[in-house]
N, C-alpha and C positions, 0 to 999 in steps of 0.2 A: 542294238548297239547304235549310239549316236556318234556320227563321225563329223568332224569339222573339216571343211575343205580348206586346204592350205594353198595359197597362190604360189606358183614357182617364183623363185628369186630372179630378178632381172639379171641377164647376162649381157653385158655390153662389150662388144668385140673391141672397139676402139674409141677412145676419148682423146680429143686434142684441144687443149686450152689455147685459144687464139689470142685472147687478151684478158687480163684480169687486173683491175685496180680496185681501190676501196668502194668505188661507185658503180662500176660496170664489169660484167663478165660475159665473154663470148666463147662458146664451146661448140666444137663440131663433134657430133655423135654418129657412129656407124653401128647399126643394129642388124643382127641376123634375123631371119624369119622367126617369129614368136617371141623375140626379146621385148621386154616391157619394163619400164621403171615403176617403182611402187607408188601407190597413192601418196600424195604429199601436197604441201602448200608452202608459200614463202611469206614471211612477215611483211617485208617492205618492197621487194623487187617485183617487177612485171616480167613475165616470160614472153618473149617474142620468138615463135617458131618459124623457121624458113626451111621448107622442104627442098633438098638438093637432089635427091635420088630416091626412087621407089615410091612407097606410100607410107606416110607417117600418120598414125591415128592418135588423136588427142581426146581423152575422155574427161568430162567434168562430172563431178559427183552430185552437186545440188544447185540447181535442178539437173537431173541427168541429161547429158548431151554428148554426142560423139561427132567429131569433125575429122574427116579424112583429107589429108593434104597430099597433093601431087607436086612434082617439081615446079618451082616458081610460086607456089601458093604459101600464104602466111596466116598465122593466127596469133592473137595476143590474149594472154591470160593475166588479169590483174592480181595484185597481192591478195592473200587470204582465201583464194579460190582453190579448193581441193581438186587436184587433177593428176593425170598420169599420161605418159606418152609411150607408144610402142610401134613396132614394125607391123604394118597391116598387109604386107605382100609376101609372096613366095621368094623374092630375091632380097638382096641387101637394101636396107633403108638408110638414108643419110640425111641429117638435118643440122642446121646451124641454130643454136639457141643463144639469143641475146638477152641478158638479164640486167636490169637496172631500172631506174637509178635508185641506189640505196645499198644498204648492207646486205650481202648475200647470206641466206640460210636455207636449209632443207629440213622441213618439219614433216616427219612421217605421220600420216593419218591412220587412225585405227580402223 
């Protein structure tokens, strides 16, 4: 029997939109252990991750790369790069995501 592995859906405990205009979006995410966003990319906006608490893991698909952010560390992901972020620790993970400049979208990757 051939089984296809399904990734669990991301469960985000708390999302707080700090600022949203047509050109920029700032969101605070609070993730529980194991929470992860699905693979995706953005057409125009750059993602700037700022770790506030815990450990946030950002994975890039092509070429494969994983970055683990601790409080005070940042990472920038340009438009069109397939990526996902999640909580890489046993405790709560919290990060600020600054997206811009451009029209926001969330394109799920296959």
